[in-house]
LUMROVO-591559 format. One record per residue: residue in one letter; y, z, x of N, C-alpha, C in turn. Coordinates in steps of 0.2 Angstrom, whole numbers, plus 2048, in hexadecimal, padded with zeros to 3 digits. Each point is the difference from the previous one (the first is absolute). Example, Ala and Ser with C-alpha at 12.3 -4.5 7.8 and 13.67 -1.06 7.14 Angstrom:
! residues 2
A7E48278428068007FC806800804/S8057FC7FE8068018048058037FC/
***
This chain:
! residues 303
M2041E489E7FF7FB8097F97FC7F9/R8047F98037F97FA7FC8017FC803/L7F77FC8008017FB8057FA7FE7F7/A8067F77FF7FE8007F87FE7F7801/L7F97FC7FE8027FC7FE7FE7FC7F8/V8047FF7FF8018007F67FE7F77FF/L7FC7FE7FC7FC7FC7FE8057FA7FC/A8007FB7FF8057FB7FC7FD7FA7FE/A8037FE7FD7FD7F97FD8067FC800/L8047FC8048037FB8048017FA7FC/A8057FF7FD8027F87FC8057FA803/L7FC7FE8058067FD8058007F9800/A8037FC8038027FA8007F97FE805/P7FD7F97FC7F87FF8067FF801808/S8088008028018008087FF807802/L7FE8057FD8008078007FB8037FC/A7FE7FD7FC7FA8027FE7FB802800/V7FF7FF8087F7800804804807805/A8078038008018058038028047FA/D7F98068027FE8057FC801806806/P8048018038018098058028047F8/H7FF8048028018097FB806803806/P8028057FC8068058047FB804801/M802803807800807801804807802/S8008047FF8038048027FD807804/S8058038057FD8058058038097FE/G8037FF7FB8028088018098007FF/A7FE8068008098037FE803806807/T8058008018028078047FE8057FD/P7FE8048058018087FB8058017FD/A8008037F78068038007FF8087FC/P8078047FE7FD8057FE7FE7FF7FA/T7FE8057FB7FC7FF7F98068027FD/T8048068038068027FA807800805/D8068037FB8057FF8097FF804806/A8038008028008018068087FE806/Q8028058038048008057FE7FE808/V7FC8008007F97FD8088077F97FF/A7FF7FB8068057FA8027F87FF804/M7FF7F98007FC7FD8058057FD806/S7FC8028058078008057FD7FA803/A7FA7FD8017FE7FA8047F97FF7FC/E7FD7FA7FE7FB7FC7FF7FC7FB806/T7F98028007FF7FB8057F97FF7FF/L8007FA7FB7FB7FB7FF7FE7FB800/A7F97FF8017FB7FA8027FA7FC7FE/I8007FD7FE7FC7FB7FC7FD7FE803/A7FB7FE8007FB7FD8027FC7FB7FA/I7FF7FB7FE7FD7FD7FC7FB7FC801/D7F98038017FB7F78047FD7FE7F9/Q7F87FD8027FC7FD7FA8018007FA/R7FA80A8018008027FB8038077FF/A8048048038018067FE809800803/A8038027FF8088048048008047FF/T8038028068018088058088037FF/V8018047FF8058027FE803807804/K8048008048028098038068017FF/A8018027F980980280080180A805/A8037FE8038048068048058027FF/V8028077FD8097FF7FD800806803/T8088048038028018018048067F9/L7FE8078008028017F8808808803/A8077FF7FF8028038018058037FC/N7FF8078008038047FB808804801/P8067FD7FF8048028018038077FD/G7FD8027FB8038057FB7FA80A803/P7FD8027F87FE8058037FA800801/A7FC8048017F88027FE8007FB7F9/T7F97FA8008007FD7FB7F67FD7FF/K7FE8027F97F97FD7FF8007F87FD/L7FC7FA8018017FA7FC7F6800800/V8007FB7FB7FE7FE8018017FA800/V7F67FB8048047F98027F97FA7FF/G8017FD7FE7F97FB7FD8007FA7FF/F7FC7F97FE8007FC8017FA7FD7FC/P8017FA7FB7FC8017FA7FB7FA802/C7FA8027FC7FA7FB8037FD8007FB/A7FB7FC7FD7FE7FB7F97F78027FE/V8018027FB7F87FE7FE7FE7FE7FA/G7FB7FD8007FE7FC7F88017F6804/E8007FF7FB8027F97FF8057FF807/D8048048008077FF8047FD802806/A7FD8008037FE8058057FF7F9806/G8078008038007FA8058047F87FE/A8008027FB8057FD7FB8087FE802/I8018077FF808804802802803803/D7F88067FF8038058057FA803807/V7FF8018057FB8028057FB8047FC/P7FA7FF7FE7FB8007FF7FF8077FF/C7FF8067FE8008097FF7FC7FF806/K7F87FE8007FC8048038017FD808/I8057FC8038027FE805801805803/P7FF804805801806803807800806/L8038038008087FF806800807804/T8017FE8068048078048078027FE/V8008077FF807801801801808803/T8057FE8078008068048078037FE/V8058068018068037FF7FF803805/G8087FD8067FE8038057FA804807/G7FD7F97FE7FA7FD8077F88037FA/K8018077FB7FB8038008007FC7F7/R7F87FF8007FC7FD7F88008047FD/V8047FD7F88038047FA7FC7FB7FC/K7FB8027F97FC7FF7FD8057FE7FA/A8007FA7FD8027FE7FC7FD7FE7F8/T8018027FA7FD8017FB8027FC7FB/K7FB7FB7FC8017FB7FA8048057FA/R8037FE7FF8038017F98027FB7FA/K7FD8017FB7FE7FA7FA8088007FD/T8057F88018068017FD7FF7FB7FB/S7FA7FB7FD8017FD7F97FA7FE801/K8007FA7FE7F77FF7FC7FA7FC808/T8067FC8047FF7FA804802803809/V80680480080280180780080B800/H7FE7FF8058008088018047FF807/H8028078048038028067FD803802/W80180080A7FD804803805804801/T8018078018088058007FD806806/W8038028027FF804805806804801/P80080880080880280080180180C/M8078017FB802802807808805800/K8018028078058078008017FD805/L80A800802803801803806805800/A8017FF8068048088018067FC803/A8048047FD8078028028047FC806/G8007F77FD8047FD8077FA7FD806/A7FB8007FC7F97FE8037FE7F67FE/S7FC7FE8047FE7FC8027F97FF802/V7FD7FC7FB7F77FC8017FE7FC7FF/E7FD7FF8047FA7F88027FB7FE7F8/L8007FE7FC7FA7FC7FD7FE7FC801/V7FA7FE8017FD7F87FF7FA8027FA/V8007FC7FE7FB7FC7FA7FE7FC805/S7FB7FE8017FB7F88007FA8017FC/Y7FD7F98007F97FC7FB7FF7FD804/R7FA7FB7FE7FE7FB8027FC7FE7F9/A8027FB7FB8007FE7F87FE7F6800/P7FB8017FC7FC7F98008067FC7FD/L8017F98038017FA7FB7FB7FD7FA/V8028017FB7FB7FE7FC8017FA7FB/N7FC7FB8018027F97FF7F97FD7FD/E7FD7FE7FB7FA8007FD8007F7803/R8037FF8008027F77FF7FF7FD808/Y8038068057FF7FB8047FB806806/G7F97FE8067FE800802803804806/V8067FD8048078068018028007FF/P8038087FE8057FE7FA805804803/A8057FD8068078008037FE7F77FF/Y7FD7FC7FC8007FA8028027FD7FA/G7FF8057FB8067FF7F98058057FF/M8028018068088047FF8067FA7FF/G8018057F88067FB7FF8068027FF/L80380B8018048038017FD807802/F8048028057FD8058048068057FF/T8018047FE804806800800807801/Y8038048018028098038068007FE/R7FE8087FA8078007FD804805804/L8077FE8018058048078048037F9/T8007FF7FA8068027FD7FF8097FD/T7F97FF8027FE8087FC801807806/G8047FD8068058038078068027FC/A8017FC7FB8068047FD8018067FC/R7FA8037FF8028067FB800806807/W8007FF8048028058068077FF7FE/A8038078048088017FF8037FB806/G8057FD7FE8047FC8027FD7F8804/P8027FF8057FB7F88017FA802806/I7FD7FD8017FD8018068037FE808/G7FF8058028067FE8067FC7FD806/T7F87FF8038007F68027F98017FF/L8007F87FD7FA7FE7FF7FE7FB802/R7F87FF8047FB7FC8057FD7FE7FA/I8017FA8027F87FD7FC7FD7FA805/T7F78008037FC7FC7FF7FD8017FB/V7FE7F68007FE7FD7FE7F87FA803/D7FD8027FF7FB7FC8047FA7FB7FC/H8027FC8017FD7FB7FB7FB7F8800/L7FE7FD7FD7FF7FC8028017F87FC/H8068017FC8027F97FE809801806/D8007FB8018067FE8038037F97FB/A7FC7FB7FA8067FB7FF8018067F8/L8068028028038067FA8067FB7FC/L8008007FA8058007FC804803800/Y8018077FF8048067FD7FD808807/V8078018037FD8068018058067FE/A8008048008048087FD7FC806804/P8088068028057FC8008047FE804/A8067FE8008047FC802800803808/G8027FE8068038008067F8802804/G7FA7FD7FE7FA8008078017FD801/V7FB8018077FF7FB8067FB7FE801/R7FE7FA7FF7F87FD7FF7FF7FD809/T7F97FF8037FE7FE8037F87FE7FE/P7FD7FC8047F87FF7FD7FD8077FC/G7FF7FF7FA7FA8057FD803805800/R8098028038028077FE8077FF7FC/I8008057FC8098027FF800808802/T8097FE80080080A8038097FF7FC/W7FF8067FF8098027FF8018077FF/Q8067FF8038038058028078017FB/L7FF8057FB8068007FC80280A801/D8087FF7FF8028078028058017F8/G7FF8068008048027FA8007FE7FC/V7F98007FF8017FA7FA7FB8057F8/E8007FE7FC8028007F57F87FC800/P7FC7FF8017FB7FA7FE8017FF7FA/V8027F98018027FC7F77F97FC7FE/E7FC7FE8087FC7FA8007F8804801/E7FC7FA7FF7F98028028017FC805/V7F88028067FE7FD8057FD7F97F9/V8017FA8057FC7FA7FA8017FB805/L7F87FD7FF7FE7F78047FD7FF7FD/I8037F97FE7FC7F97F97FF7FC805/P7FA8018037FC7F98048027FB7FD/A8007F88017FF7FB7FE7FA7FF7FC/P7FF7FE7FA7FA8027FD7FA7FE801/M8017FA8057FA7FA802802801807/A8067FC8048007FE8067FF808804/G8038057FD8008078047F9803800/N7FC7FF7FA7F98038027FC7FB803/R8017FC8007FE7FD8038007FE808/L8068008047FF8038077FF806800/A7FF8057FB7FF8068057F97FE7FE/Q7FD7FF7FF7F67FE7FF7FF7FC805/Q8047FA8028007FC807802804806/I8028058008038058067FA804803/G7FD8047F87FB802801802806800/G7FB8068038018068017FE8047FC/R7FB8067FF7FF8047FC8078087FE/T8018008058068048008077FD802/A8048077FE8097FA804800801807/A7FD8048037FF7FF8077FC7FC804/E7FA7FE7FB7FD7F88058047FB7FD/A8038017FB8067F97FE804800806/A8038058038038018047FD7FD807/A7FC8028027FD7FD8057FF7FC802/R7FD7FC7F98007F88018067FC801/I8068017FB805800800802801809/A8028068057FE8008067FF7FB803/A7F97FF7FF7FB7F98058017FC7FE/G8057FE7F98007F87FE7F87FB7FC/D7FE8058017F77FF7FC8037FE7F9/Y8037FB8008017FD7FA8027F9800/R7FD7FB7FA8037FA8008077FF800/R8037FB80380A7FE7FE7FE7FD7FB/A7FD7FE7FF8017F97FA7FF8027F9/D7FB8088018008047FA8098047FF/V8028018068088037FF8047FC7FD/E7FD7F88038097FC7FD7FE7FF7F8/A7FA7FF7FF7FE7FE7F98058087FC/A7FF8038008048077FE8067FE7FF/I8048008068067FE8018037F97FA/A7FD7FB8038027FB7FA8018027FA/A7F78077FD8008007F9806807800/L8038038018088048008047FB800/R8017FB8048057FA7FF8007FC7F9/A7FB8037FF7FD7FB7F78018057FA/S8038068027FD8077FB8078007F9/D8027FA7FE8048017FA7FE8037F9/A7F97FB7FF7FB8027FB7FD80A7FF/E8018038087FC8058008068057FF/L8087FF8038048027FD8018017F8/D8027FA7FE7FE8007F97F98017FB/Q7FE8008017F98007FC7FE809803/W7FC7FF8057FE8088058018057FE/L8068018058058057FF7FF8037FB/P8067FD7FA8008067FB7F97FF7F9/T7FB7FC8037F78057FE801805802/I7FD7FE8067FF807805802805801/S8058018008058047FF7FF8057F6/R8017FA7FC7FE8037F97F8805800/V7FD7FB8037F7805801804806803/A8018008047FF8068068088067FA/G8038007FE8058037FC805800803/L8047FD8048047FE8078057FB7FC/A8098028018017F98018017FA803/T8027F97FB7FD7FA8078067FF804/P7FC8038088087FE8038057FA800/P8068028058047FC7FE8007FB804/T8017F87FD7FF7FA80380180380A/D8078007FF8048018097FB803804/R7FD8057FC7FD8058067F97FC800/A7FC7FD7FC7FA7FD8028027FA802/R8057FF8018027F6803801805807/A8018058018018038087FA804803/T7FB8037FC7FC8008027FC7FA804/I8007FB7FB7FB7FA8028037FC807/A8068018008027FF8087FF806807/E8008037FC7FE8078057F67FF801/S7FE7FD7FA7FA7FD8018017FD806/I8007F77FE7FE7FD8038037FE807/A8078078028038038057F5803805/V7FD8037FC7FD8068047FB7F9801/L7FD7FB7FC7FC7FC8018017FA805/A8068008028017FB8067FC804805/Q8018088007FD8028067F9800801/L7FD8027F87FC8008047FD7F67FF/A8047FC7FF7FB7FA8028057FF806/A8008048038027FF8087FE804804/G7FA8037FD7FA8038047F98017FF/A8017FA7FB7F87FE7FE7FD7FF807/K7F97FD8017FC8008047FC7FA7FE/R7FF7FE7FB7FD7FC7FD8027FC7FC/
***
């Protein structure tokens, strides 16, 4: 699993040159390191993006439809210059439980810069077991006093879930975040409310990652104006209407005039993060959703 910050030199038009947020990523679904007959019947993924760190908990139900089997499960971590830039630094502790019991993960070197935390598992014939992996990793962004206010793109890799046998039976995702002025959200099918996005995807073979791309200036500015050190604190401010209506309306106006960000920012930030540029129609649909969410915020403002 990885929680990353990639620094980039951006060559944009003057209107976007002062926007210098960076991409961040938050891990990956646990996956077998060898071929496995084991299927993932369910996954519940919870991500909370705070000002300085992201908390991730992935609870996975594994089902073995065949004879008794052994497998090794793992996820990547990074060392050296790439630590925190591509994968979660290997020094970040994580908690792994299998069937409610803590198990020890062992770090194994797989390349010069990427290692893997791995642990063995055994499943009896026809058995199911719950695997839970959780951790809290820092958002590293030296150019911003508050790292999350420099967020250009946030990802979590779902596609590693495709390594299990067959599709994921039910995939439930909750992302609590600080940014509502978003240019793009993936995968498709999420339900948005202020400060939160949820998905329930059934029978899915994941081909998209979780991706959030804030508007580079308006999105990060509004996150700062609403405030809250954690996603929970931001949600409490939103519930209390403790923010300025004028700030939300300014973000709405910026989203309505976001063509330059679609044409220049989306390809740039996606390239830096190593992702394909989002389709324009999906991005425009996300912007329309963002405006609707922000309209809810504006209506609830007490200042």
